[in-house]
Biopython code that builds the backbone (N, CA, C, O; Angstrom):
import numpy as np
from Bio.PDB.StructureBuilder import StructureBuilder

atoms = [
    (1, "UNK", "N", (-9.484, -18.039, 4.703)),
    (1, "UNK", "CA", (-10.651, -17.251, 4.418)),
    (1, "UNK", "C", (-10.696, -16.069, 5.375)),
    (1, "UNK", "O", (-10.553, -16.236, 6.586)),
    (2, "UNK", "N", (-10.893, -14.878, 4.829)),
    (2, "UNK", "CA", (-10.988, -13.667, 5.631)),
    (2, "UNK", "C", (-12.419, -13.167, 5.561)),
    (2, "UNK", "O", (-12.961, -12.978, 4.473)),
    (3, "UNK", "N", (-13.031, -12.954, 6.713)),
    (3, "UNK", "CA", (-14.393, -12.430, 6.785)),
    (3, "UNK", "C", (-14.379, -11.153, 7.595)),
    (3, "UNK", "O", (-13.583, -10.998, 8.521)),
    (4, "UNK", "N", (-15.265, -10.241, 7.239)),
    (4, "UNK", "CA", (-15.361, -8.981, 7.976)),
    (4, "UNK", "C", (-16.777, -8.831, 8.490)),
    (4, "UNK", "O", (-17.733, -8.940, 7.721)),
    (5, "UNK", "N", (-16.921, -8.584, 9.772)),
    (5, "UNK", "CA", (-18.208, -8.285, 10.369)),
    (5, "UNK", "C", (-18.294, -6.772, 10.464)),
    (5, "UNK", "O", (-17.764, -6.177, 11.402)),
    (6, "UNK", "N", (-18.959, -6.142, 9.495)),
    (6, "UNK", "CA", (-18.999, -4.685, 9.443)),
    (6, "UNK", "C", (-19.767, -4.090, 10.613)),
    (6, "UNK", "O", (-19.456, -2.985, 11.057)),
    (7, "UNK", "N", (-20.753, -4.799, 11.112)),
    (7, "UNK", "CA", (-21.538, -4.269, 12.231)),
    (7, "UNK", "C", (-20.684, -4.142, 13.489)),
    (7, "UNK", "O", (-20.866, -3.206, 14.268)),
    (8, "UNK", "N", (-19.778, -5.051, 13.687)),
    (8, "UNK", "CA", (-18.968, -5.055, 14.904)),
    (8, "UNK", "C", (-17.532, -4.623, 14.648)),
    (8, "UNK", "O", (-16.801, -4.351, 15.600)),
    (9, "UNK", "N", (-17.099, -4.551, 13.371)),
    (9, "UNK", "CA", (-15.752, -4.085, 13.061)),
    (9, "UNK", "C", (-14.665, -5.102, 13.352)),
    (9, "UNK", "O", (-13.492, -4.730, 13.395)),
    (10, "UNK", "N", (-14.994, -6.347, 13.551)),
    (10, "UNK", "CA", (-13.958, -7.352, 13.824)),
    (10, "UNK", "C", (-13.788, -8.241, 12.603)),
    (10, "UNK", "O", (-14.703, -8.406, 11.796)),
    (11, "UNK", "N", (-12.612, -8.800, 12.491)),
    (11, "UNK", "CA", (-12.311, -9.714, 11.386)),
    (11, "UNK", "C", (-12.024, -11.102, 11.944)),
    (11, "UNK", "O", (-11.576, -11.262, 13.079)),
    (12, "UNK", "N", (-12.295, -12.089, 11.117)),
    (12, "UNK", "CA", (-11.916, -13.447, 11.486)),
    (12, "UNK", "C", (-11.114, -14.042, 10.349)),
    (12, "UNK", "O", (-11.443, -13.852, 9.178)),
    (13, "UNK", "N", (-10.066, -14.761, 10.696)),
    (13, "UNK", "CA", (-9.271, -15.486, 9.722)),
    (13, "UNK", "C", (-9.288, -16.939, 10.146)),
    (13, "UNK", "O", (-8.863, -17.282, 11.249)),
    (14, "UNK", "N", (-9.783, -17.790, 9.264)),
    (14, "UNK", "CA", (-9.919, -19.212, 9.564)),
    (14, "UNK", "C", (-10.610, -19.406, 10.908)),
    (14, "UNK", "O", (-10.211, -20.251, 11.709)),
    (15, "UNK", "N", (-11.666, -18.600, 11.145)),
    (15, "UNK", "CA", (-12.475, -18.765, 12.347)),
    (15, "UNK", "C", (-11.932, -18.099, 13.593)),
    (15, "UNK", "O", (-12.568, -18.164, 14.645)),
    (16, "UNK", "N", (-10.754, -17.450, 13.506)),
    (16, "UNK", "CA", (-10.187, -16.806, 14.696)),
    (16, "UNK", "C", (-10.261, -15.298, 14.527)),
    (16, "UNK", "O", (-9.920, -14.755, 13.477)),
    (17, "UNK", "N", (-10.728, -14.615, 15.616)),
    (17, "UNK", "CA", (-10.783, -13.156, 15.578)),
    (17, "UNK", "C", (-9.374, -12.586, 15.579)),
    (17, "UNK", "O", (-8.470, -13.120, 16.222)),
    (18, "UNK", "N", (-9.204, -11.495, 14.850)),
    (18, "UNK", "CA", (-7.899, -10.862, 14.781)),
    (18, "UNK", "C", (-8.077, -9.369, 14.511)),
    (18, "UNK", "O", (-9.184, -8.915, 14.222)),
    (19, "UNK", "N", (-7.008, -8.623, 14.605)),
    (19, "UNK", "CA", (-7.098, -7.195, 14.313)),
    (19, "UNK", "C", (-6.631, -6.928, 12.890)),
    (19, "UNK", "O", (-6.080, -7.810, 12.231)),
    (20, "UNK", "N", (-6.860, -5.691, 12.417)),
    (20, "UNK", "CA", (-6.555, -5.347, 11.025)),
    (20, "UNK", "C", (-5.074, -5.449, 10.706)),
    (20, "UNK", "O", (-4.708, -5.846, 9.599)),
    (21, "UNK", "N", (-4.213, -5.096, 11.656)),
    (21, "UNK", "CA", (-2.766, -5.181, 11.428)),
    (21, "UNK", "C", (-2.354, -6.616, 11.158)),
    (21, "UNK", "O", (-1.546, -6.880, 10.268)),
    (22, "UNK", "N", (-2.904, -7.535, 11.920)),
    (22, "UNK", "CA", (-2.563, -8.947, 11.730)),
    (22, "UNK", "C", (-3.046, -9.432, 10.363)),
    (22, "UNK", "O", (-2.359, -10.203, 9.692)),
    (23, "UNK", "N", (-4.228, -8.976, 9.956)),
    (23, "UNK", "CA", (-4.755, -9.361, 8.637)),
    (23, "UNK", "C", (-3.805, -8.881, 7.542)),
    (23, "UNK", "O", (-3.475, -9.640, 6.631)),
    (24, "UNK", "N", (-3.360, -7.611, 7.625)),
    (24, "UNK", "CA", (-2.436, -7.067, 6.623)),
    (24, "UNK", "C", (-1.118, -7.845, 6.612)),
    (24, "UNK", "O", (-0.561, -8.104, 5.545)),
    (25, "UNK", "N", (-0.616, -8.218, 7.794)),
    (25, "UNK", "CA", (0.631, -8.987, 7.853)),
    (25, "UNK", "C", (0.469, -10.355, 7.205)),
    (25, "UNK", "O", (1.375, -10.823, 6.515)),
    (26, "UNK", "N", (-0.668, -10.996, 7.419)),
    (26, "UNK", "CA", (-0.912, -12.316, 6.828)),
    (26, "UNK", "C", (-1.002, -12.201, 5.310)),
    (26, "UNK", "O", (-0.403, -12.997, 4.586)),
    (27, "UNK", "N", (-1.753, -11.207, 4.831)),
    (27, "UNK", "CA", (-1.882, -11.025, 3.381)),
    (27, "UNK", "C", (-0.532, -10.680, 2.769)),
    (27, "UNK", "O", (-0.189, -11.197, 1.706)),
    (28, "UNK", "N", (0.242, -9.812, 3.425)),
    (28, "UNK", "CA", (1.562, -9.438, 2.916)),
    (28, "UNK", "C", (2.488, -10.640, 2.845)),
    (28, "UNK", "O", (3.262, -10.762, 1.895)),
    (29, "UNK", "N", (2.425, -11.542, 3.840)),
    (29, "UNK", "CA", (3.303, -12.711, 3.830)),
    (29, "UNK", "C", (2.932, -13.678, 2.719)),
    (29, "UNK", "O", (3.793, -14.390, 2.200)),
    (30, "UNK", "N", (1.665, -13.708, 2.353)),
    (30, "UNK", "CA", (1.229, -14.596, 1.277)),
    (30, "UNK", "C", (1.612, -14.015, -0.077)),
    (30, "UNK", "O", (2.006, -14.750, -0.982)),
    (31, "UNK", "N", (1.497, -12.696, -0.217)),
    (31, "UNK", "CA", (1.703, -12.050, -1.504)),
    (31, "UNK", "C", (2.758, -10.954, -1.382)),
    (31, "UNK", "O", (2.458, -9.788, -1.639)),
    (32, "UNK", "N", (3.959, -11.291, -1.005)),
    (32, "UNK", "CA", (5.049, -10.315, -0.886)),
    (32, "UNK", "C", (5.426, -9.817, -2.275)),
    (32, "UNK", "O", (5.771, -10.625, -3.137)),
    (33, "UNK", "N", (5.370, -8.497, -2.519)),
    (33, "UNK", "CA", (5.698, -7.997, -3.853)),
    (33, "UNK", "C", (7.185, -8.112, -4.163)),
    (33, "UNK", "O", (8.030, -7.977, -3.278)),
    (34, "UNK", "N", (7.490, -8.364, -5.430)),
    (34, "UNK", "CA", (8.865, -8.360, -5.923)),
    (34, "UNK", "C", (9.099, -6.996, -6.555)),
    (34, "UNK", "O", (8.449, -6.653, -7.542)),
    (35, "UNK", "N", (10.020, -6.213, -5.999)),
    (35, "UNK", "CA", (10.295, -4.871, -6.500)),
    (35, "UNK", "C", (11.689, -4.866, -7.124)),
    (35, "UNK", "O", (12.643, -5.380, -6.540)),
    (36, "UNK", "N", (11.793, -4.279, -8.317)),
    (36, "UNK", "CA", (13.069, -4.241, -9.020)),
    (36, "UNK", "C", (13.182, -2.913, -9.767)),
    (36, "UNK", "O", (12.173, -2.309, -10.133)),
    (37, "UNK", "N", (14.398, -2.473, -9.985)),
    (37, "UNK", "CA", (14.654, -1.259, -10.759)),
    (37, "UNK", "C", (15.331, -1.672, -12.061)),
    (37, "UNK", "O", (16.296, -2.436, -12.060)),
    (38, "UNK", "N", (14.809, -1.153, -13.169)),
    (38, "UNK", "CA", (15.318, -1.543, -14.487)),
    (38, "UNK", "C", (15.575, -0.311, -15.346)),
    (38, "UNK", "O", (15.007, 0.758, -15.124)),
    (39, "UNK", "N", (16.445, -0.493, -16.330)),
    (39, "UNK", "CA", (16.728, 0.548, -17.318)),
    (39, "UNK", "C", (15.890, 0.250, -18.546)),
    (39, "UNK", "O", (15.939, -0.853, -19.090)),
    (40, "UNK", "N", (15.118, 1.238, -18.982)),
    (40, "UNK", "CA", (14.297, 1.075, -20.181)),
    (40, "UNK", "C", (15.115, 1.263, -21.450)),
    (40, "UNK", "O", (16.328, 1.467, -21.397)),
    (41, "UNK", "N", (14.443, 1.192, -22.577)),
    (41, "UNK", "CA", (15.091, 1.337, -23.876)),
    (41, "UNK", "C", (15.609, 2.769, -24.047)),
    (41, "UNK", "O", (14.893, 3.734, -23.780)),
    (42, "UNK", "N", (16.844, 2.890, -24.489)),
    (42, "UNK", "CA", (17.472, 4.205, -24.697)),
    (42, "UNK", "C", (16.768, 4.962, -25.812)),
    (42, "UNK", "O", (16.357, 4.386, -26.819)),
    (43, "UNK", "N", (16.642, 6.256, -25.605)),
    (43, "UNK", "CA", (16.027, 7.135, -26.593)),
    (43, "UNK", "C", (17.103, 8.124, -27.052)),
    (43, "UNK", "O", (17.661, 8.859, -26.237)),
    (44, "UNK", "N", (17.393, 8.143, -28.363)),
    (44, "UNK", "CA", (18.392, 9.075, -28.899)),
    (44, "UNK", "C", (17.683, 10.307, -29.419)),
    (44, "UNK", "O", (16.750, 10.215, -30.217)),
    (45, "UNK", "N", (18.139, 11.466, -28.954)),
    (45, "UNK", "CA", (17.519, 12.726, -29.332)),
    (45, "UNK", "C", (18.625, 13.750, -29.561)),
    (45, "UNK", "O", (19.277, 14.192, -28.615)),
    (46, "UNK", "N", (18.832, 14.123, -30.820)),
    (46, "UNK", "CA", (19.926, 15.019, -31.189)),
    (46, "UNK", "C", (21.241, 14.465, -30.647)),
    (46, "UNK", "O", (21.625, 13.349, -30.995)),
    (47, "UNK", "N", (21.937, 15.222, -29.803)),
    (47, "UNK", "CA", (23.223, 14.757, -29.266)),
    (47, "UNK", "C", (23.079, 14.182, -27.860)),
    (47, "UNK", "O", (24.056, 14.112, -27.115)),
    (48, "UNK", "N", (21.857, 13.769, -27.492)),
    (48, "UNK", "CA", (21.610, 13.205, -26.163)),
    (48, "UNK", "C", (21.090, 11.783, -26.283)),
    (48, "UNK", "O", (20.455, 11.402, -27.267)),
    (49, "UNK", "N", (21.383, 11.019, -25.251)),
    (49, "UNK", "CA", (20.773, 9.701, -25.096)),
    (49, "UNK", "C", (20.071, 9.724, -23.743)),
    (49, "UNK", "O", (20.681, 10.042, -22.722)),
    (50, "UNK", "N", (18.792, 9.387, -23.746)),
    (50, "UNK", "CA", (17.997, 9.398, -22.520)),
    (50, "UNK", "C", (17.639, 7.965, -22.171)),
    (50, "UNK", "O", (17.074, 7.234, -22.985)),
    (51, "UNK", "N", (17.979, 7.571, -20.937)),
    (51, "UNK", "CA", (17.688, 6.233, -20.431)),
    (51, "UNK", "C", (16.610, 6.350, -19.356)),
    (51, "UNK", "O", (16.875, 6.894, -18.284)),
    (52, "UNK", "N", (15.397, 5.852, -19.619)),
    (52, "UNK", "CA", (14.386, 5.877, -18.570)),
    (52, "UNK", "C", (14.693, 4.806, -17.518)),
    (52, "UNK", "O", (15.054, 3.679, -17.858)),
    (53, "UNK", "N", (14.546, 5.165, -16.251)),
    (53, "UNK", "CA", (14.728, 4.220, -15.148)),
    (53, "UNK", "C", (13.348, 3.952, -14.571)),
    (53, "UNK", "O", (12.641, 4.878, -14.175)),
    (54, "UNK", "N", (12.968, 2.679, -14.526)),
    (54, "UNK", "CA", (11.644, 2.333, -14.036)),
    (54, "UNK", "C", (11.750, 1.366, -12.863)),
    (54, "UNK", "O", (12.692, 0.581, -12.756)),
    (55, "UNK", "N", (10.765, 1.448, -12.000)),
    (55, "UNK", "CA", (10.670, 0.496, -10.898)),
    (55, "UNK", "C", (9.463, -0.386, -11.187)),
    (55, "UNK", "O", (8.373, 0.105, -11.478)),
    (56, "UNK", "N", (9.672, -1.682, -11.105)),
    (56, "UNK", "CA", (8.582, -2.622, -11.334)),
    (56, "UNK", "C", (8.207, -3.290, -10.027)),
    (56, "UNK", "O", (9.058, -3.550, -9.176)),
    (57, "UNK", "N", (6.915, -3.563, -9.880)),
    (57, "UNK", "CA", (6.436, -4.304, -8.721)),
    (57, "UNK", "C", (5.516, -5.407, -9.229)),
    (57, "UNK", "O", (4.537, -5.142, -9.928)),
    (58, "UNK", "N", (5.841, -6.647, -8.871)),
    (58, "UNK", "CA", (5.074, -7.804, -9.308)),
    (58, "UNK", "C", (4.549, -8.510, -8.067)),
    (58, "UNK", "O", (5.294, -8.774, -7.124)),
    (59, "UNK", "N", (3.253, -8.811, -8.082)),
    (59, "UNK", "CA", (2.661, -9.581, -6.993)),
    (59, "UNK", "C", (2.093, -10.859, -7.602)),
    (59, "UNK", "O", (1.285, -10.819, -8.530)),
    (60, "UNK", "N", (2.532, -11.982, -7.065)),
    (60, "UNK", "CA", (2.071, -13.295, -7.528)),
    (60, "UNK", "C", (1.417, -14.011, -6.356)),
    (60, "UNK", "O", (1.706, -13.717, -5.196)),
    (61, "UNK", "N", (0.539, -14.947, -6.667)),
    (61, "UNK", "CA", (-0.026, -15.762, -5.595)),
    (61, "UNK", "C", (0.862, -16.975, -5.349)),
    (61, "UNK", "O", (1.917, -17.119, -5.968)),
    (62, "UNK", "N", (0.431, -17.839, -4.447)),
    (62, "UNK", "CA", (1.268, -18.986, -4.086)),
    (62, "UNK", "C", (1.499, -19.945, -5.245)),
    (62, "UNK", "O", (2.430, -20.750, -5.196)),
    (63, "UNK", "N", (0.670, -19.878, -6.292)),
    (63, "UNK", "CA", (0.847, -20.713, -7.485)),
    (63, "UNK", "C", (1.700, -20.031, -8.539)),
    (63, "UNK", "O", (1.823, -20.530, -9.657)),
    (64, "UNK", "N", (2.300, -18.872, -8.188)),
    (64, "UNK", "CA", (3.145, -18.079, -9.067)),
    (64, "UNK", "C", (2.375, -17.501, -10.247)),
    (64, "UNK", "O", (2.978, -17.149, -11.261)),
    (65, "UNK", "N", (1.040, -17.396, -10.131)),
    (65, "UNK", "CA", (0.243, -16.713, -11.149)),
    (65, "UNK", "C", (0.269, -15.220, -10.840)),
    (65, "UNK", "O", (0.168, -14.819, -9.680)),
    (66, "UNK", "N", (0.405, -14.402, -11.874)),
    (66, "UNK", "CA", (0.477, -12.961, -11.674)),
    (66, "UNK", "C", (-0.860, -12.431, -11.180)),
    (66, "UNK", "O", (-1.906, -12.736, -11.752)),
    (67, "UNK", "N", (-0.822, -11.641, -10.121)),
    (67, "UNK", "CA", (-2.005, -10.939, -9.654)),
    (67, "UNK", "C", (-1.987, -9.502, -10.138)),
    (67, "UNK", "O", (-3.022, -8.964, -10.533)),
    (68, "UNK", "N", (-0.817, -8.878, -10.110)),
    (68, "UNK", "CA", (-0.694, -7.512, -10.599)),
    (68, "UNK", "C", (0.756, -7.209, -10.961)),
    (68, "UNK", "O", (1.691, -7.755, -10.376)),
    (69, "UNK", "N", (0.911, -6.341, -11.922)),
    (69, "UNK", "CA", (2.225, -5.822, -12.313)),
    (69, "UNK", "C", (2.074, -4.311, -12.424)),
    (69, "UNK", "O", (1.180, -3.822, -13.115)),
    (70, "UNK", "N", (2.946, -3.575, -11.747)),
    (70, "UNK", "CA", (2.904, -2.122, -11.822)),
    (70, "UNK", "C", (4.274, -1.610, -12.246)),
    (70, "UNK", "O", (5.303, -2.157, -11.850)),
    (71, "UNK", "N", (4.275, -0.560, -13.051)),
    (71, "UNK", "CA", (5.510, 0.037, -13.551)),
    (71, "UNK", "C", (5.468, 1.528, -13.222)),
    (71, "UNK", "O", (4.514, 2.230, -13.558)),
    (72, "UNK", "N", (6.526, 1.992, -12.557)),
    (72, "UNK", "CA", (6.606, 3.391, -12.163)),
    (72, "UNK", "C", (7.869, 4.011, -12.755)),
    (72, "UNK", "O", (8.963, 3.513, -12.492)),
    (73, "UNK", "N", (7.756, 5.085, -13.549)),
    (73, "UNK", "CA", (8.972, 5.790, -13.970)),
    (73, "UNK", "C", (9.522, 6.555, -12.771)),
    (73, "UNK", "O", (8.782, 7.297, -12.125)),
    (74, "UNK", "N", (10.809, 6.386, -12.463)),
    (74, "UNK", "CA", (11.359, 7.051, -11.274)),
    (74, "UNK", "C", (12.453, 8.059, -11.601)),
    (74, "UNK", "O", (12.693, 8.978, -10.818)),
    (75, "UNK", "N", (13.130, 7.903, -12.758)),
    (75, "UNK", "CA", (14.226, 8.824, -13.076)),
    (75, "UNK", "C", (14.583, 8.713, -14.553)),
    (75, "UNK", "O", (14.167, 7.791, -15.255)),
    (76, "UNK", "N", (15.360, 9.680, -14.989)),
    (76, "UNK", "CA", (15.957, 9.649, -16.322)),
    (76, "UNK", "C", (17.452, 9.832, -16.156)),
    (76, "UNK", "O", (17.905, 10.713, -15.426)),
    (77, "UNK", "N", (18.216, 8.990, -16.843)),
    (77, "UNK", "CA", (19.664, 9.217, -16.924)),
    (77, "UNK", "C", (19.895, 9.816, -18.303)),
    (77, "UNK", "O", (19.529, 9.230, -19.321)),
    (78, "UNK", "N", (20.502, 10.982, -18.318)),
    (78, "UNK", "CA", (20.721, 11.697, -19.578)),
    (78, "UNK", "C", (22.219, 11.760, -19.847)),
    (78, "UNK", "O", (23.012, 12.157, -18.993)),
    (79, "UNK", "N", (22.579, 11.355, -21.062)),
    (79, "UNK", "CA", (23.981, 11.371, -21.480)),
    (79, "UNK", "C", (24.133, 12.365, -22.625)),
    (79, "UNK", "O", (23.452, 12.265, -23.645)),
    (80, "UNK", "N", (25.036, 13.326, -22.442)),
    (80, "UNK", "CA", (25.340, 14.271, -23.513)),
    (80, "UNK", "C", (26.788, 14.715, -23.389)),
    (80, "UNK", "O", (27.283, 14.972, -22.291)),
    (81, "UNK", "N", (27.439, 14.798, -24.501)),
    (81, "UNK", "CA", (28.862, 15.169, -24.589)),
    (81, "UNK", "C", (29.722, 14.389, -23.595)),
    (81, "UNK", "O", (30.599, 14.950, -22.938)),
    (82, "UNK", "N", (29.454, 13.100, -23.498)),
    (82, "UNK", "CA", (30.265, 12.234, -22.637)),
    (82, "UNK", "C", (29.942, 12.302, -21.163)),
    (82, "UNK", "O", (30.518, 11.542, -20.384)),
    (83, "UNK", "N", (29.053, 13.171, -20.748)),
    (83, "UNK", "CA", (28.670, 13.302, -19.337)),
    (83, "UNK", "C", (27.307, 12.662, -19.116)),
    (83, "UNK", "O", (26.453, 12.665, -20.002)),
    (84, "UNK", "N", (27.117, 12.111, -17.918)),
    (84, "UNK", "CA", (25.827, 11.542, -17.542)),
    (84, "UNK", "C", (25.334, 12.204, -16.269)),
    (84, "UNK", "O", (26.104, 12.456, -15.342)),
    (85, "UNK", "N", (24.044, 12.478, -16.239)),
    (85, "UNK", "CA", (23.435, 13.013, -15.022)),
    (85, "UNK", "C", (22.039, 12.428, -14.873)),
    (85, "UNK", "O", (21.473, 11.892, -15.826)),
    (86, "UNK", "N", (21.489, 12.535, -13.668)),
    (86, "UNK", "CA", (20.208, 11.912, -13.342)),
    (86, "UNK", "C", (19.189, 12.982, -12.985)),
    (86, "UNK", "O", (19.490, 13.938, -12.270)),
    (87, "UNK", "N", (17.975, 12.801, -13.499)),
    (87, "UNK", "CA", (16.854, 13.665, -13.160)),
    (87, "UNK", "C", (15.792, 12.791, -12.489)),
    (87, "UNK", "O", (15.288, 11.846, -13.097)),
    (88, "UNK", "N", (15.457, 13.104, -11.245)),
    (88, "UNK", "CA", (14.426, 12.357, -10.529)),
    (88, "UNK", "C", (13.048, 12.773, -11.027)),
    (88, "UNK", "O", (12.803, 13.953, -11.278)),
    (89, "UNK", "N", (12.155, 11.811, -11.169)),
    (89, "UNK", "CA", (10.779, 12.089, -11.580)),
    (89, "UNK", "C", (9.816, 11.991, -10.401)),
    (89, "UNK", "O", (8.612, 12.194, -10.564)),
    (90, "UNK", "N", (10.337, 11.682, -9.215)),
    (90, "UNK", "CA", (9.458, 11.415, -8.074)),
    (90, "UNK", "C", (9.666, 12.346, -6.890)),
    (90, "UNK", "O", (8.892, 12.293, -5.934)),
    (91, "UNK", "N", (10.666, 13.182, -6.922)),
    (91, "UNK", "CA", (11.042, 14.032, -5.789)),
    (91, "UNK", "C", (11.587, 13.229, -4.609)),
    (91, "UNK", "O", (11.823, 13.797, -3.543)),
    (92, "UNK", "N", (11.790, 11.930, -4.774)),
    (92, "UNK", "CA", (12.424, 11.105, -3.743)),
    (92, "UNK", "C", (13.938, 11.196, -3.909)),
    (92, "UNK", "O", (14.441, 11.492, -4.993)),
    (93, "UNK", "N", (14.654, 10.935, -2.816)),
    (93, "UNK", "CA", (16.108, 10.886, -2.926)),
    (93, "UNK", "C", (16.495, 9.665, -3.750)),
    (93, "UNK", "O", (15.935, 8.581, -3.587)),
    (94, "UNK", "N", (17.461, 9.865, -4.634)),
    (94, "UNK", "CA", (17.925, 8.758, -5.466)),
    (94, "UNK", "C", (19.442, 8.700, -5.394)),
    (94, "UNK", "O", (20.112, 9.699, -5.131)),
    (95, "UNK", "N", (19.960, 7.513, -5.635)),
    (95, "UNK", "CA", (21.397, 7.303, -5.664)),
    (95, "UNK", "C", (21.848, 7.427, -7.124)),
    (95, "UNK", "O", (21.781, 6.463, -7.887)),
    (96, "UNK", "N", (22.302, 8.609, -7.494)),
    (96, "UNK", "CA", (22.675, 8.880, -8.886)),
    (96, "UNK", "C", (23.753, 7.927, -9.382)),
    (96, "UNK", "O", (23.661, 7.409, -10.495)),
    (97, "UNK", "N", (24.772, 7.693, -8.564)),
    (97, "UNK", "CA", (25.867, 6.807, -8.981)),
    (97, "UNK", "C", (25.367, 5.397, -9.252)),
    (97, "UNK", "O", (25.803, 4.754, -10.207)),
    (98, "UNK", "N", (24.460, 4.916, -8.422)),
    (98, "UNK", "CA", (23.933, 3.557, -8.599)),
    (98, "UNK", "C", (23.140, 3.466, -9.900)),
    (98, "UNK", "O", (23.272, 2.495, -10.646)),
    (99, "UNK", "N", (22.311, 4.484, -10.172)),
    (99, "UNK", "CA", (21.516, 4.467, -11.406)),
    (99, "UNK", "C", (22.393, 4.607, -12.639)),
    (99, "UNK", "O", (22.168, 3.916, -13.634)),
    (100, "UNK", "N", (23.379, 5.478, -12.596)),
    (100, "UNK", "CA", (24.305, 5.638, -13.724)),
    (100, "UNK", "C", (25.085, 4.344, -13.950)),
    (100, "UNK", "O", (25.370, 3.981, -15.091)),
    (101, "UNK", "N", (25.428, 3.651, -12.870)),
    (101, "UNK", "CA", (26.153, 2.388, -12.979)),
    (101, "UNK", "C", (25.355, 1.280, -13.657)),
    (101, "UNK", "O", (25.939, 0.306, -14.133)),
    (102, "UNK", "N", (24.052, 1.409, -13.709)),
    (102, "UNK", "CA", (23.196, 0.407, -14.363)),
    (102, "UNK", "C", (23.191, 0.539, -15.884)),
    (102, "UNK", "O", (22.751, -0.370, -16.588)),
    (103, "UNK", "N", (23.683, 1.675, -16.391)),
    (103, "UNK", "CA", (23.645, 1.940, -17.835)),
    (103, "UNK", "C", (24.783, 1.187, -18.512)),
    (103, "UNK", "O", (25.943, 1.290, -18.112)),
    (104, "UNK", "N", (24.428, 0.431, -19.541)),
    (104, "UNK", "CA", (25.420, -0.250, -20.360)),
    (104, "UNK", "C", (25.751, 0.641, -21.549)),
    (104, "UNK", "O", (24.849, 1.036, -22.287)),
    (105, "UNK", "N", (27.021, 0.964, -21.750)),
    (105, "UNK", "CA", (27.375, 1.851, -22.866)),
    (105, "UNK", "C", (26.928, 1.280, -24.210)),
    (105, "UNK", "O", (27.025, 0.077, -24.451)),
    (106, "UNK", "N", (26.438, 2.164, -25.079)),
    (106, "UNK", "CA", (26.042, 1.737, -26.429)),
    (106, "UNK", "C", (27.286, 1.430, -27.251)),
    (106, "UNK", "O", (28.305, 2.109, -27.130)),
    (107, "UNK", "N", (27.195, 0.409, -28.081)),
    (107, "UNK", "CA", (28.340, -0.010, -28.897)),
    (107, "UNK", "C", (28.182, 0.436, -30.310)),
    (107, "UNK", "O", (29.050, 0.173, -31.142)),
]
sb = StructureBuilder()
sb.init_structure("model")
sb.init_model(0)
sb.init_chain("A")
sb.init_seg("    ")
for serial, (resi, resn, name, xyz) in enumerate(atoms, 1):
    if name == "N":
        sb.init_residue(resn, " ", resi, " ")
    sb.init_atom(name, np.array(xyz, "f"), 0.0, 1.0, " ", f" {name:<3s}", serial, name[0])
structure = sb.get_structure()
């Protein structure tokens, strides 16, 4: 049980005073998110195939019940005339080779 005394700004966990960093560490250890990168369904457009790359984050409680699921589009892998290239949607650095390697060729 986590309680907050707003008048004094202190927190107690199971009756023991603690600081905010410790509270965040305890909550994080209980509900560590599972983060994964996945390739979405291919979209065919004229002579291009566009593969959306998404990052998923799942947080479950100790009973493995879902608390939250978040999906973030992070990149597009575009294939045209036999070439593949990556477009970032987040302005973060991405490993183009790793993302291209996740694409399974269409049969």
